[in-house]
C-alpha positions as CSV (number, residue, x, y, z in Angstrom):
1,M,-0.3,-0.1,-0.1
2,N,1.2,3.6,-0.6
3,K,2.0,5.7,1.8
4,P,-0.4,9.0,2.0
5,L,0.4,12.2,0.5
6,I,0.8,14.8,3.2
7,T,0.1,18.5,2.0
8,Q,1.7,21.1,3.6
9,A,-1.8,22.4,4.3
10,M,-2.6,19.1,6.2
11,I,0.2,20.2,8.3
12,D,-1.0,23.7,8.9
13,A,-4.1,22.3,10.1
14,Y,-2.6,20.2,12.2
15,D,-0.6,23.3,13.5
16,E,-4.1,25.2,13.4
17,Y,-5.7,21.7,15.3
18,T,-3.5,21.7,17.8
19,H,-3.3,25.4,18.9
20,L,-6.3,25.8,20.1
21,T,-8.0,27.9,17.5
22,L,-9.4,24.4,15.7
23,D,-11.1,21.7,17.7
24,R,-11.2,17.6,16.8
25,R,-14.1,17.6,14.4
26,G,-13.3,21.1,12.7
27,F,-9.9,19.5,12.2
28,M,-11.1,16.3,10.9
29,E,-13.4,17.9,8.7
30,T,-10.8,20.3,7.2
31,L,-7.8,16.9,6.9
32,T,-11.1,15.0,5.4
33,R,-11.8,17.3,2.6
34,L,-8.0,17.8,1.6
35,A,-7.3,14.6,1.8
36,G,-10.0,13.6,-0.8
37,S,-12.0,11.7,1.9
38,G,-12.2,10.2,5.3
39,A,-10.5,7.0,4.8
40,A,-7.4,9.1,3.5
41,A,-8.2,11.5,6.2
42,V,-7.9,8.7,9.3
43,A,-4.5,7.5,7.4
44,I,-3.1,11.1,7.9
45,A,-3.8,11.5,10.7
46,P,-1.3,9.1,12.7
47,M,1.2,11.0,10.8
48,L,0.9,14.2,11.6
49,A,-0.5,13.2,15.5
50,T,2.9,12.8,18.1
51,N,3.9,9.0,19.0
52,A,5.1,8.0,22.2
53,A,6.5,4.9,21.1
54,R,8.9,6.9,19.5
55,A,9.4,9.7,21.9
56,A,12.7,7.4,23.7
57,V,16.2,8.6,21.6
58,I,17.5,8.3,25.2
59,A,16.6,5.0,27.7
60,D,15.0,6.3,31.1
61,D,17.4,4.0,32.1
62,D,20.6,4.8,30.8
63,S,23.5,4.1,32.9
64,R,25.2,6.7,32.4
65,L,22.5,9.0,34.1
66,K,20.5,9.5,37.2
67,A,17.2,10.5,36.5
68,E,14.0,10.9,39.9
69,D,11.4,12.4,40.1
70,V,10.6,15.4,41.4
71,T,9.1,18.8,43.8
72,Y,10.6,22.2,45.0
73,P,8.4,25.2,45.5
74,G,6.8,27.3,42.8
75,S,5.3,30.9,43.2
76,G,2.5,29.4,45.5
77,G,2.3,26.2,45.3
78,D,4.6,22.5,44.4
79,M,5.9,22.2,40.8
80,K,6.9,19.3,40.0
81,G,9.4,18.0,38.0
82,Y,11.8,15.1,36.2
83,L,15.5,15.5,36.9
84,V,18.4,13.8,35.2
85,R,21.7,14.6,35.7
86,P,25.6,12.3,34.9
87,A,26.2,9.7,36.9
88,D,29.2,10.1,37.0
89,Q,29.4,13.8,37.9
90,S,32.0,15.4,39.5
91,G,32.3,19.3,40.7
92,K,29.1,21.1,39.7
93,L,27.2,20.9,36.3
94,G,25.5,24.0,34.5
95,T,22.2,23.7,34.4
96,V,19.3,23.7,31.7
97,I,15.6,24.1,32.0
98,V,13.8,22.5,29.0
99,V,10.6,23.4,28.7
100,H,7.4,21.2,27.1
101,E,5.3,22.2,24.4
102,N,1.6,22.7,24.8
103,R,0.6,18.7,26.1
104,G,2.8,19.2,29.0
105,L,5.7,17.8,31.0
106,N,5.2,14.2,28.3
107,A,7.7,10.8,26.9
108,H,9.1,13.2,24.3
109,I,10.3,16.2,25.7
110,K,12.4,13.7,29.3
111,D,14.0,12.3,26.5
112,V,14.8,16.1,25.7
113,A,16.0,16.2,29.5
114,R,18.5,12.8,29.0
115,R,20.1,14.5,26.0
116,V,20.6,17.8,28.1
117,A,21.9,15.6,30.6
118,L,24.0,13.5,28.5
119,E,25.5,16.7,27.4
120,G,27.4,17.1,30.8
121,Y,24.2,19.1,32.5
122,V,21.5,19.0,35.7
123,A,18.6,19.0,33.5
124,L,15.3,19.9,35.0
125,A,11.6,19.2,33.2
126,P,9.5,21.6,34.5
127,D,5.5,20.5,34.9
128,F,4.1,23.5,34.1
129,M,0.7,21.9,34.5
130,S,1.9,21.2,38.4
131,P,-1.1,23.6,38.7
132,L,-4.3,22.0,37.3
133,G,-2.6,18.3,39.4
134,G,-0.1,17.6,36.4
135,T,0.5,16.8,33.1
136,P,-2.5,14.2,32.2
137,A,-1.9,10.3,30.4
138,D,-4.4,12.2,27.6
139,E,-2.5,14.6,25.3
140,E,-6.7,15.9,24.3
141,K,-7.5,16.7,27.3
142,A,-4.0,18.2,28.2
143,R,-4.2,20.8,25.3
144,Q,-7.5,21.4,26.7
145,Q,-6.4,22.2,29.7
146,F,-4.0,24.8,28.6
147,S,-6.2,27.4,27.8
148,T,-7.1,27.1,31.6
149,L,-3.1,28.2,33.2
150,D,-2.7,31.7,33.9
151,P,0.4,33.2,31.9
152,A,1.0,35.1,35.1
153,Q,1.0,32.2,37.1
154,V,3.1,30.0,34.9
155,Q,5.7,32.7,34.5
156,A,6.1,32.9,38.1
157,N,6.5,29.1,38.5
158,A,9.8,29.3,35.4
159,V,11.0,32.4,37.6
160,A,10.6,30.2,40.8
161,T,12.6,27.2,38.1
162,V,15.2,29.2,38.2
163,A,15.7,30.4,41.3
164,F,15.7,26.1,41.7
165,L,18.6,25.8,39.7
166,K,20.7,28.2,40.7
167,G,21.0,27.1,44.7
168,H,20.7,23.4,43.6
169,E,23.9,21.6,45.5
170,S,25.3,20.2,42.1
171,G,24.8,22.6,40.1
172,N,27.7,26.1,39.2
173,G,25.0,28.2,39.4
174,K,24.6,29.1,35.9
175,V,20.9,28.5,35.0
176,G,20.2,28.6,31.3
177,A,16.3,27.0,30.0
178,V,15.0,25.9,26.0
179,G,11.7,25.9,25.2
180,F,9.4,24.3,22.4
181,C,6.7,25.5,20.9
182,W,4.8,26.6,24.1
183,G,8.2,26.7,25.2
184,G,9.8,28.5,23.1
185,G,7.6,31.2,24.5
186,T,8.1,30.5,27.9
187,V,11.7,30.3,27.3
188,N,11.3,34.0,25.4
189,M,9.6,35.4,28.3
190,L,11.4,33.3,30.7
191,A,14.6,36.0,29.6
192,V,12.5,39.3,30.3
193,N,11.4,37.8,34.0
194,A,14.3,36.1,34.8
195,P,17.7,39.2,35.2
196,D,19.7,36.1,36.4
197,L,18.7,33.7,33.3
198,A,22.8,32.8,31.5
199,A,21.0,31.2,28.9
200,A,18.4,31.1,27.0
201,V,17.0,29.0,23.6
202,A,13.5,29.3,22.4
203,Y,12.4,27.0,19.3
204,Y,9.5,28.1,17.2
205,G,8.3,30.4,20.1
206,A,6.0,33.2,20.1
207,Q,7.9,36.2,21.0
208,P,7.9,38.9,23.9
209,K,6.0,42.3,23.2
210,P,8.8,45.0,22.1
211,E,8.5,46.9,25.2
212,D,9.6,43.5,27.7
213,V,12.8,43.3,25.4
214,P,14.7,46.3,27.6
215,K,14.6,43.7,29.6
216,I,16.1,40.7,28.8
217,K,18.8,40.4,30.0
218,A,20.5,36.7,28.6
219,P,22.2,35.8,25.8
220,L,19.3,34.8,23.1
221,L,19.5,31.7,20.7
222,L,16.4,31.6,18.5
223,H,15.1,28.6,16.3
224,Y,12.7,29.0,13.8
225,A,11.6,27.3,10.7
226,G,11.2,28.1,7.3
227,L,7.8,27.1,7.1
228,D,5.9,28.0,10.1
229,E,3.9,31.5,9.0
230,R,2.1,32.0,12.0
231,I,5.0,31.9,14.5
232,N,7.5,33.8,12.2
233,A,4.5,36.4,11.6
234,G,6.7,38.3,14.7
235,I,10.2,37.9,13.6
236,D,11.0,41.0,12.5
237,V,9.6,43.2,15.1
238,F,11.1,41.4,17.7
239,R,14.7,41.6,15.5
240,K,13.9,45.2,15.7
241,A,13.3,44.8,19.1
242,L,16.2,43.5,19.9
243,D,18.6,45.6,17.1
244,E,17.6,48.6,18.7
245,N,18.5,47.4,22.6
246,G,21.9,46.1,22.0
247,K,20.7,42.6,22.6
248,K,22.9,39.3,22.4
249,Y,21.3,36.9,19.8
250,T,21.1,34.6,16.9
251,L,18.5,34.4,14.9
252,Y,17.9,30.9,12.7
253,I,15.3,29.6,10.3
254,Y,16.0,26.9,9.1
255,E,14.1,26.7,5.6
256,G,11.8,23.7,4.7
257,A,11.1,23.1,8.7
258,N,8.3,22.9,9.7
259,H,6.9,24.5,13.4
260,A,8.0,20.8,15.6
261,F,10.8,20.1,13.6
262,N,12.7,19.1,16.9
263,N,9.6,16.5,17.5
264,E,10.8,13.1,15.9
265,T,7.9,11.2,17.2
266,S,5.7,13.9,14.8
267,E,6.8,11.7,11.3
268,A,5.5,14.9,9.4
269,R,6.8,17.0,10.1
270,Y,10.0,16.0,11.8
271,N,12.9,17.4,9.9
272,K,16.1,15.3,11.1
273,A,18.6,17.7,9.2
274,A,16.9,21.1,10.7
275,A,16.6,18.8,14.0
276,D,20.6,17.8,14.3
277,L,22.1,21.1,13.2
278,A,19.2,23.3,15.7
279,W,20.9,20.3,18.7
280,Q,24.4,21.2,17.6
281,R,23.8,24.6,17.9
282,T,21.9,24.6,21.6
283,V,25.0,22.4,22.9
284,S,27.1,25.0,21.4
285,F,25.6,27.9,23.0
286,F,25.0,26.6,26.6
287,K,28.4,25.3,26.3
288,E,29.7,29.1,25.5
289,N,27.5,30.2,28.4
290,L,26.9,27.6,31.5
291,S,30.6,27.0,31.6
292,A,32.3,27.6,35.2
């Protein structure tokens, strides 16, 4: 059987759906129209969606790592998270916050945290859905609950996460952050709100308001997908504000790549070439800014 043809219009429809501007029924109706039949839409939908079975690039029991679920003080309540560090750690290491997408703290983001730890860092993937009881197993429910998160509370908890890692016994006092999609926007805003953040990496994240840019102290590494019209619409204004305020940043646009190109659990949107290059740049950026 031939593999179904996935068009850019289908990927764009899925992006609209995952960001809560289109419900499941509307998405499937759109996909049916684009695919030509309901049967084709049913075959294509899983290729657009994430597949948890493809999440583990680094096994969760990898002997090179020590991983644990942790609880730490947030803003007004406890935060839950997934903490990973090298098993053979000697001395203090730089620390990195790994911020999830709009599905919450799932297997893929935990895997990304393990990748960060293998590069020689203490990595913490917070669950920003902690105030709602934590990330639910059902991704549809997680997406729906995201709309009820208070952005101010998210940022207060993000700043509290910086403080937690800054004082962590295994850390060297330098805290970086990397985020994807919703997490990319969260990291951009964290750079606005946490003057002691040492490095910020945002993958296809929404940009702060221009008037907030002067508050940014951390150097930024900004990864954008060339086909991501929704997020890319804010690049020019953001870049202008960064330049006018003399901020240190590096911005890359990966032509031909879609939003979520780093997430290998989504067959249709993952772009290995872009993901590998962006990751190489991310690791180099952290080495430059988080060393003791």
